[in-house]
Each structure stands twice: as structure tokens, then as C-alpha cells.
C-alpha positions as CSV (number, residue, x, y, z in Angstrom):
1,M,0.2,0.0,-0.1
2,K,1.2,3.4,-0.8
3,I,0.8,5.7,2.1
4,I,1.8,9.4,2.6
5,V,2.3,10.4,6.4
6,L,2.0,14.1,7.1
7,G,4.0,15.1,10.1
8,A,7.1,13.6,11.4
9,G,6.4,14.4,15.1
10,Q,6.0,11.5,17.7
11,V,2.7,10.1,16.3
12,G,3.6,10.5,12.7
13,S,7.1,9.0,13.1
14,A,5.9,6.1,15.1
15,V,3.2,5.5,12.5
16,A,5.6,5.7,9.7
17,R,8.1,3.2,11.4
18,N,5.4,0.7,12.0
19,L,4.1,1.0,8.4
20,V,7.7,0.5,6.9
21,D,8.1,-2.6,9.0
22,E,5.2,-4.0,7.4
23,K,6.4,-3.6,3.9
24,N,4.4,-0.5,2.8
25,D,5.6,2.4,0.6
26,V,5.6,5.4,2.8
27,T,6.6,8.9,2.4
28,V,6.8,11.2,5.2
29,V,6.2,15.1,4.8
30,D,7.5,17.8,7.4
31,L,8.8,21.3,7.5
32,N,11.4,20.4,10.0
33,K,14.8,19.0,8.5
34,R,15.8,17.5,11.9
35,A,12.6,15.6,12.2
36,L,13.2,14.1,8.8
37,D,16.7,13.4,9.5
38,S,15.9,11.3,12.3
39,F,14.7,8.6,10.3
40,G,18.3,7.6,9.2
41,S,18.5,4.9,7.0
42,I,14.8,3.5,7.2
43,D,13.7,2.4,3.9
44,L,11.0,5.3,3.2
45,S,10.8,8.5,1.0
46,L,11.0,12.0,2.6
47,V,9.7,15.2,1.3
48,R,10.5,18.6,3.1
49,G,7.6,21.1,2.8
50,H,4.3,22.2,4.1
51,A,1.9,19.4,4.4
52,A,-1.1,21.1,3.0
53,H,0.6,22.7,-0.1
54,P,-0.6,21.0,-3.5
55,N,2.9,20.9,-4.8
56,V,4.3,19.4,-1.7
57,L,1.6,16.9,-2.0
58,T,2.2,16.3,-5.5
59,E,5.9,15.7,-4.9
60,A,5.1,13.2,-2.2
61,G,3.1,11.2,-4.7
62,A,-0.3,12.0,-3.8
63,E,-1.5,11.4,-7.4
64,D,-1.4,7.6,-6.9
65,A,-1.5,7.3,-3.1
66,D,-3.9,4.8,-1.5
67,M,-4.0,6.7,2.0
68,I,-3.0,10.0,3.4
69,I,-2.6,10.2,7.3
70,A,-2.4,13.6,8.3
71,A,-0.8,13.5,11.7
72,T,0.9,17.2,12.1
73,S,0.5,19.3,15.2
74,S,-2.1,21.3,13.5
75,D,-5.7,20.4,13.3
76,E,-6.2,23.0,10.5
77,T,-3.2,21.8,8.4
78,N,-4.4,18.4,8.8
79,M,-8.1,19.0,7.7
80,I,-6.9,21.3,4.6
81,A,-4.4,18.7,3.6
82,C,-7.2,16.2,3.7
83,Q,-9.4,18.5,1.5
84,I,-6.7,19.1,-1.0
85,A,-5.9,15.4,-1.3
86,Y,-9.6,14.7,-2.0
87,T,-10.2,17.7,-4.4
88,L,-7.2,17.5,-6.4
89,F,-6.1,13.8,-6.2
90,R,-9.1,11.9,-5.2
91,T,-7.1,10.2,-2.6
92,T,-9.0,7.2,-1.4
93,S,-8.5,7.1,2.1
94,R,-7.9,10.1,4.6
95,I,-7.2,9.9,7.9
96,A,-6.5,13.2,10.1
97,R,-5.6,13.6,13.6
98,V,-8.0,16.2,15.0
99,R,-7.4,17.1,18.7
100,S,-9.7,20.4,19.4
101,Q,-13.1,19.7,20.8
102,Q,-14.4,22.7,19.1
103,Y,-14.1,20.7,16.1
104,L,-14.9,17.2,17.3
105,A,-18.3,18.5,18.9
106,R,-19.6,19.0,15.5
107,K,-18.0,16.1,13.5
108,D,-21.0,14.7,12.3
109,V,-21.8,17.7,10.4
110,L,-18.3,18.9,9.5
111,F,-16.6,15.9,8.4
112,Q,-18.5,14.8,5.4
113,K,-17.2,14.8,1.7
114,K,-19.3,17.6,0.7
115,H,-17.6,19.6,3.7
116,I,-14.2,18.5,4.9
117,P,-13.7,15.1,3.3
118,I,-12.2,13.2,6.2
119,D,-12.9,9.5,6.3
120,V,-11.5,8.8,9.9
121,L,-10.8,11.1,12.7
122,I,-8.0,10.4,15.3
123,S,-8.2,12.1,18.6
124,P,-5.0,11.0,20.6
125,E,-6.5,12.7,23.5
126,Q,-9.5,11.0,23.8
127,L,-8.0,7.5,23.1
128,V,-5.4,8.1,25.8
129,T,-8.2,9.2,28.2
130,D,-10.2,6.2,27.4
131,H,-7.2,4.0,27.9
132,I,-6.4,5.4,31.2
133,Q,-9.9,5.2,32.4
134,R,-10.0,1.5,31.7
135,I,-6.8,0.9,33.6
136,I,-8.4,2.9,36.6
137,E,-11.5,0.5,36.4
138,H,-9.0,-2.4,36.8
139,P,-6.7,-1.6,39.6
140,G,-3.7,-3.7,39.1
141,A,-3.7,-3.9,35.5
142,L,-0.9,-2.7,33.2
143,Q,-2.9,-2.8,30.0
144,V,-6.6,-3.2,29.4
145,V,-8.2,-2.8,25.9
146,D,-11.8,-3.9,24.7
147,F,-13.2,-5.5,21.7
148,A,-16.7,-6.1,20.1
149,D,-18.4,-2.8,21.6
150,G,-16.9,-3.8,25.0
151,L,-18.1,-7.3,25.2
152,V,-14.3,-8.7,25.2
153,R,-11.5,-7.4,27.2
154,L,-7.8,-8.2,26.9
155,V,-5.8,-7.7,30.0
156,G,-2.2,-7.5,31.0
157,V,-1.4,-8.2,34.5
158,V,1.7,-8.8,36.5
159,T,2.0,-12.1,38.5
160,E,2.5,-11.5,42.2
161,K,4.3,-13.7,44.6
162,D,1.5,-14.9,46.8
163,A,-1.0,-15.1,43.7
164,A,-3.0,-18.3,43.1
165,M,-1.3,-18.8,39.6
166,C,2.3,-18.2,40.7
167,G,4.2,-21.2,40.5
168,R,1.4,-23.1,38.5
169,D,1.1,-24.4,35.2
170,P,-1.3,-22.5,33.0
171,S,-4.0,-25.2,32.7
172,Y,-4.5,-24.6,36.7
173,L,-6.3,-21.7,35.9
174,K,-9.4,-23.9,34.9
175,E,-9.4,-25.6,38.1
176,L,-9.3,-22.3,40.1
177,L,-12.4,-21.0,37.8
178,P,-14.2,-24.0,36.5
179,E,-17.3,-21.9,35.6
180,V,-15.2,-19.1,33.8
181,D,-14.0,-19.2,30.3
182,I,-10.6,-17.5,30.0
183,C,-8.0,-17.7,27.2
184,L,-4.7,-17.3,28.6
185,A,-2.9,-15.9,25.4
186,T,0.7,-15.3,26.2
187,I,3.2,-14.7,29.0
188,Y,6.2,-12.4,29.0
189,R,9.1,-12.9,30.9
190,K,12.2,-10.4,30.7
191,N,10.6,-9.0,27.8
192,E,10.6,-12.4,25.9
193,P,7.2,-14.0,25.0
194,I,6.2,-17.5,26.0
195,L,3.3,-19.3,24.8
196,P,1.3,-21.0,27.5
197,E,0.9,-24.3,25.5
198,E,4.7,-24.8,25.3
199,K,5.9,-27.7,27.5
200,S,6.9,-27.4,31.3
201,V,5.6,-23.8,31.2
202,I,5.4,-22.5,34.9
203,I,4.1,-19.0,35.6
204,E,6.6,-17.2,37.9
205,E,6.6,-14.2,40.0
206,G,7.0,-11.1,37.8
207,D,5.6,-12.6,34.8
208,I,3.3,-10.4,32.6
209,V,0.3,-12.4,31.6
210,F,-2.1,-11.2,28.9
211,F,-5.4,-13.0,29.1
212,I,-8.8,-12.7,27.0
213,A,-12.2,-13.1,28.8
214,A,-15.6,-11.6,28.7
215,S,-15.5,-8.2,30.0
216,D,-17.7,-9.1,32.9
217,K,-15.4,-11.9,34.0
218,A,-12.0,-9.8,33.8
219,V,-11.7,-9.0,37.4
220,E,-12.3,-12.4,38.5
221,A,-9.6,-13.8,36.1
222,M,-7.3,-10.9,37.2
223,S,-7.5,-11.8,40.7
224,Q,-5.7,-15.1,40.0
225,F,-2.6,-13.3,39.0
226,H,-2.6,-10.4,41.2
227,R,-4.3,-9.2,44.2
228,V,-7.7,-7.6,44.0
229,E,-7.0,-3.9,44.7
230,K,-9.7,-1.6,46.0
231,H,-11.2,0.9,43.5
232,F,-9.3,4.2,44.0
233,K,-11.5,6.7,45.5
234,H,-9.0,9.7,45.5
235,V,-7.4,10.5,42.4
236,M,-4.8,13.3,41.9
237,I,-4.1,14.6,38.6
238,A,-1.0,16.4,37.5
239,G,-1.5,18.6,34.5
240,G,-4.5,20.3,33.4
241,G,-4.1,19.9,29.5
242,N,-6.4,18.2,27.2
243,I,-6.0,14.9,28.6
244,G,-6.0,16.1,32.3
245,L,-9.1,17.9,31.8
246,A,-10.8,15.1,30.0
247,L,-9.9,12.5,32.5
248,A,-10.9,14.7,35.3
249,E,-14.5,15.4,33.6
250,K,-15.0,11.4,33.4
251,L,-13.7,10.7,36.8
252,E,-15.9,13.4,38.6
253,K,-19.1,12.2,37.2
254,G,-18.3,8.8,39.0
255,R,-17.5,7.6,42.4
256,Y,-14.0,9.3,42.5
257,R,-13.0,12.3,44.3
258,V,-10.4,14.3,42.1
259,K,-7.9,17.0,42.6
260,L,-6.1,18.5,39.7
261,I,-2.8,20.5,39.7
262,E,-2.1,23.0,36.9
263,K,1.2,25.3,36.9
264,N,-0.5,27.9,34.6
265,Q,-2.6,30.3,36.8
266,E,-4.8,31.3,33.8
267,R,-5.3,27.6,32.7
268,A,-6.1,26.7,36.3
269,L,-8.8,29.4,36.6
270,Y,-10.3,28.0,33.3
271,L,-10.3,24.4,34.7
272,A,-11.9,25.5,37.9
273,D,-14.8,27.2,35.9
274,V,-15.3,24.2,33.7
275,L,-14.9,21.3,36.2
276,Q,-18.0,20.8,38.4
277,N,-16.8,18.4,41.2
278,T,-12.7,18.7,41.0
279,S,-10.7,20.5,43.1
280,V,-8.3,22.5,41.0
281,L,-4.9,23.6,42.5
282,A,-2.5,26.1,40.9
283,G,0.9,24.9,41.4
284,D,4.0,22.9,40.5
285,V,3.1,19.2,40.1
286,A,6.3,18.4,42.0
287,D,5.9,20.8,44.9
288,Q,6.4,18.6,48.1
289,E,5.0,21.1,50.2
290,L,1.7,21.4,48.0
291,L,1.4,17.7,47.8
292,Q,1.7,17.3,51.3
293,T,-0.8,20.0,52.3
294,E,-3.3,18.4,49.7
295,N,-2.7,15.0,51.4
296,I,-0.7,13.2,48.9
297,D,-0.6,10.1,51.3
298,S,-4.4,9.6,51.0
299,M,-4.6,9.3,47.4
300,G,-5.0,6.1,45.7
301,L,-3.8,7.2,42.5
302,F,-1.5,9.8,41.1
303,C,-1.6,10.5,37.4
304,A,1.0,12.7,35.8
305,L,-0.4,13.8,32.6
306,T,1.6,17.1,31.7
307,N,3.2,17.4,28.3
308,D,6.6,17.2,29.9
309,D,8.1,13.7,30.4
310,E,10.6,14.6,33.0
311,A,8.1,16.4,34.8
312,N,5.8,13.5,34.8
313,I,8.3,10.9,36.0
314,L,9.7,13.2,38.6
315,S,6.2,14.2,40.1
316,A,5.1,10.5,39.9
317,M,8.3,9.3,42.0
318,V,7.9,12.3,44.6
319,A,4.2,11.3,45.0
320,R,4.8,7.8,45.4
321,D,7.6,8.6,47.8
322,M,5.1,10.7,49.9
323,G,2.6,7.9,50.2
324,A,0.5,7.7,46.8
325,R,-0.8,4.1,46.7
326,K,-0.1,4.1,42.8
327,V,1.4,6.2,40.3
328,M,0.8,6.6,36.6
329,S,2.9,8.6,34.2
330,L,2.4,9.8,30.7
331,I,5.6,9.2,28.6
332,N,6.1,10.2,25.0
333,R,9.7,9.0,24.8
334,P,10.0,5.4,24.1
335,A,13.5,5.4,26.0
336,Y,11.6,6.6,29.1
337,V,9.2,3.8,29.1
338,D,11.9,1.4,30.2
339,L,11.9,3.4,33.6
340,V,8.8,1.4,34.4
341,E,10.3,-1.8,34.4
342,Q,12.9,-0.4,36.7
343,G,10.3,0.4,39.2
344,F,10.4,4.1,39.0
345,V,6.6,4.2,38.1
346,D,3.8,1.7,38.3
347,I,2.2,2.3,35.0
348,A,3.6,4.3,31.9
349,I,1.1,5.5,29.3
350,S,2.6,5.8,25.7
351,P,0.4,8.2,23.6
352,H,1.8,7.2,20.4
353,N,1.4,3.5,21.1
354,V,-2.3,3.9,22.0
355,T,-2.7,6.3,18.8
356,I,-0.9,3.9,16.5
357,G,-3.5,0.9,17.2
358,A,-6.3,3.1,16.1
359,L,-4.3,4.0,12.9
360,L,-3.3,0.6,12.0
361,R,-6.9,-0.5,12.0
362,H,-7.5,1.4,9.0
363,V,-4.4,0.1,7.1
364,R,-5.1,-3.6,7.8
365,R,-6.4,-5.5,4.9
366,G,-9.7,-7.7,5.5
367,D,-12.4,-6.5,7.7
368,V,-10.5,-5.7,10.8
369,V,-12.6,-3.3,13.0
370,A,-10.1,-2.9,16.0
371,V,-6.3,-3.0,16.4
372,H,-4.2,-2.4,19.8
373,S,-0.8,-2.0,19.8
374,L,1.0,-4.2,23.0
375,R,4.4,-4.5,24.3
376,K,5.9,-1.2,22.8
377,G,4.5,-2.2,19.6
378,S,6.2,-5.6,19.2
379,A,2.7,-7.3,19.6
380,E,-0.7,-6.5,18.3
381,A,-4.2,-7.6,19.3
382,L,-6.9,-7.3,16.6
383,E,-10.6,-8.0,16.0
384,A,-11.3,-9.2,12.5
385,I,-14.8,-10.1,11.1
386,A,-15.3,-13.3,9.1
387,H,-17.1,-13.0,5.8
388,G,-18.2,-15.3,3.1
389,D,-18.5,-19.2,3.0
390,M,-16.3,-22.2,2.8
391,D,-15.8,-21.4,-0.9
392,T,-14.8,-17.7,-0.7
393,S,-13.3,-17.7,2.7
394,E,-10.1,-19.5,4.5
395,V,-11.9,-19.3,8.0
396,V,-15.5,-19.7,7.7
397,G,-16.7,-23.2,8.2
398,R,-13.4,-24.3,9.4
399,K,-12.3,-25.3,13.2
400,I,-9.8,-23.2,14.7
401,S,-7.4,-26.0,14.8
402,D,-7.4,-26.2,11.0
403,L,-6.6,-22.7,10.4
404,P,-3.2,-22.1,9.0
405,L,-1.9,-19.9,11.9
406,H,1.5,-19.3,13.2
407,S,2.3,-20.4,16.5
408,S,2.7,-16.8,17.7
409,S,-0.8,-15.9,16.7
410,V,-3.6,-17.1,19.1
411,I,-7.1,-16.7,18.7
412,G,-8.6,-15.8,22.0
413,A,-12.4,-15.3,21.5
414,V,-15.3,-15.1,19.1
415,V,-18.2,-13.1,19.4
416,R,-21.1,-14.3,17.7
417,G,-24.3,-11.6,17.9
418,R,-23.8,-10.7,21.6
419,D,-22.5,-14.1,22.6
420,V,-18.9,-14.3,23.6
421,I,-17.3,-17.7,23.0
422,I,-13.9,-18.2,24.2
423,A,-11.8,-20.0,21.7
424,H,-11.1,-23.8,21.6
425,D,-9.7,-26.0,18.9
426,D,-12.9,-27.6,17.9
427,L,-14.7,-24.1,17.6
428,V,-16.1,-23.5,14.0
429,I,-15.9,-19.9,12.6
430,E,-19.2,-18.8,11.3
431,A,-19.8,-16.0,8.8
432,E,-19.9,-12.5,10.5
433,D,-18.2,-13.6,13.8
434,H,-16.0,-11.3,15.3
435,V,-12.6,-12.9,15.9
436,I,-10.2,-11.7,18.6
437,I,-6.8,-12.3,17.8
438,L,-3.3,-11.7,19.7
439,V,-0.2,-11.6,17.4
440,V,2.9,-11.9,19.4
441,D,5.1,-11.5,16.5
442,K,4.0,-8.6,14.2
443,N,5.9,-10.3,11.1
444,H,2.9,-12.4,10.8
445,I,0.2,-9.7,10.7
446,A,-0.1,-10.0,6.9
447,E,-0.9,-13.7,7.1
448,I,-3.7,-12.9,9.3
449,E,-4.9,-10.2,7.1
450,K,-4.9,-12.7,4.1
451,L,-6.7,-15.1,6.2
452,F,-9.7,-12.8,6.7
453,Q,-9.8,-11.6,3.1
454,V,-12.6,-13.0,0.7
455,G,-12.2,-14.4,-2.7
456,V,-13.3,-12.3,-5.8
457,T,-16.6,-14.2,-6.0
458,Y,-17.9,-13.1,-2.7
């Protein structure tokens, strides 16, 4: 597929690298020479220029591009670029990153072919906010992603020493929960994946386990690997930007008591006016005196969500040292995410990893309706819909055990109508089933895509 990525910032750069790894023909456009130079010897084309200028898009190959992903830091540039790509080049697929709620609030009217022809809107702030909220709802989880309109949940959790499954064979999970169907999809030990069906596998303390279950069974399943933590009642948010504001709005409507710290006095006044049940404080997120005054030791969760990685990590460390039960940090730079595994913060949120999944969904061939990036982008969980019949499809009418899947790809569940069926070898895939798949090795993504494509006679 020939794809033009507009913007070589954190999101655009990460998306471009992923697309190149998957053998797409990629061109990146940016005004910043240093940003373009950062790609080094990666096999892609680079064009320096304004992303919305027709001559720049022509140079980037818009005349025969299959897709344009507008991911610059400017909503307006992204929207105009998609407009020009459609008007001048009839580019088939147009995806734009749009962050402002002023636009998103009227998206149903604005973003149509006769107005602003954008096929897919990506709002990183909204995606990240939803991601954080799911983790908050599952205390103890490292990652939580939903499929099939929330019917199925994939959860990543660290195995604790005293957990029921620690020191046990994966099959023991069925003995612990005989009435609950769960797919133990994969285990990560020291960053290396281990498939549960491998011989002599014993789950150890510190193993990160990914399992797939019906959403209403996720907490019960998680408790076998990690102690059930009480839901946080008191949450402190550091940073009142778009993500901090959106999260506070969500949490204050629930059972949470929320405090938000914002350094900018003018912004703090605005937040105090907008938020109804959140205490807004003007100050430095790492100010120990302020944290102590606001009873940081009574906080169940401290979320560092500023746009400064260093401030997020520092404030999270300070908060934890002063008694916060759990600390979460927004981290943009991939190198800093490794700090989590050294124990500096409990949970690191990578905005571009969250965003990449939403973008890749629209690049995938076959009817892929959801994609989530896992393990710093090395693995992927996706939801594909099976179409056709035995003559036109490689999956419909066939048992899971008969599908030509690589060992690194695990079918975890099938959603049929509103019924969640945890996968087993004898399960036969039917037309219109939603199939949830975990792909540990992304080199085999193309095989999954091909599997869910239908023949020309369909």
C-alpha cells in the first residue's frame, strides 16, 4: 500500500516506522529537516515542505497514493491537507489527527465529503483518556483493551508472589475458575514472549500475563494473578491539559474524588470554571509542600499527565515516595518507558502506542475493526470479522485447529451476535463472527490479514 504520512512528530514518526516494518511504500512530509533526518536509513521517502501545499503533496506522490495520514501538530493543516488530497487527487482514504473539541463536538456535520472530506478522525487525547480510564477501572492491570463494543476484554497483569497462579501450570487456571472461560494468550518474562501451551511452562513471579475474557469476568480472572485492589476513591491529576481535563471530567461524574494540579494560573482558573466536582490547584506538580498540604498520602492514584516527560516522571516518583498508593505517568519518549520496568513508576502510558493501534486498524487488509498495539509495538491484538462461506473464505466453516496460523498468533475469543465464546480447537468459525486475535510476532500480521480476506466471487 502506498501511504503518505504528514508530520514527522511523535505520532507521525511512530506510525511511519510501523508501516515501513509491514512492507508498505511510505513517504513522510514535514517542514522540519531535523525531524526528517531522524529517520536515518529507514526505507522510506522524505519530502520537506508544508503538508497542506498542493505542490508538496504532488512531490510526495499524492496522485497515486492509497492513503494519506495527516498527523501534524496542527488540526487546521491536517484538515486542509485532506481537503486538497480529495479535491485534487481523489485520494482513496484520508485519516486526520484532530484534537480540538471545538471541531470534534460537531464532527458529524463538519467531516463529510461535501464539507471536509475526512474518512477517519483520530483524537489522541480521547484515545489516551479512554485508555487510562479502563486501567483505573481495573486496579492492578498494566493494560486493558476492549473489543466487540466492550463485550470482550484483553488484560495484561503482573503475576505476584502470593497469587493463586504463581508457580502453577497455565492449565491450573481452569481448576481455579471452572465456571469461567478464559484464554491465557501469552506470558512475557524479561520481555520475551512464552506461549502457554509450550511444555513445562510454569508461571513465575513478575511474569506479565495477557488473557482474554468476557468483560464481566475480567476482574475475577485478574485476581488469580494479582491481588484484587480496592477501587481508587481519591485521584490526583498532575497537569490540566486536554488529557488531564478530559480525565477529570470522566472521573468526577463517577465515584471518584478528584484533585487536579495545573502550573499555569490562567489555565487553572479556566479548569476551575469548567470542572464541576474537581478541586483545582494552581502550582508545581512536583512541589512537595503542595502535595503534602493536599494529603498526597491519602491518594489511591496519582496521574502525571503534563506534556513534559521529565516532569511527569519526577512528580510521580515524588508522589509515590510521599505515600500515593499507585502512580501513573504519561511518557512520550520510548526510552523513558523502560523506567517503568526498573520500578520508578507503576504504569507508563505511551500516547503514540495508543494512537498507533487506532491508525493501524484502517491500514489492515480484510475487515479489521479494531487494533491495539501491545508491548511497545512488538505485538498486536486485533478484531477481524469473518465474511463469506467455505468457498470464498479461508476461515468460515473451519475449526480453529484447522486454520493455518503461525504459533505466535492466538485466537482468544469469538463474538457471535452478543455471545462471547472463548476459543477452543474445535470451535467452527461462522460468517459474521468477530474474531479476537493476539499476534505476538508482528511479522505474521500479513498472514492474518490474508486469512480474513474473501475471494473475488464473494
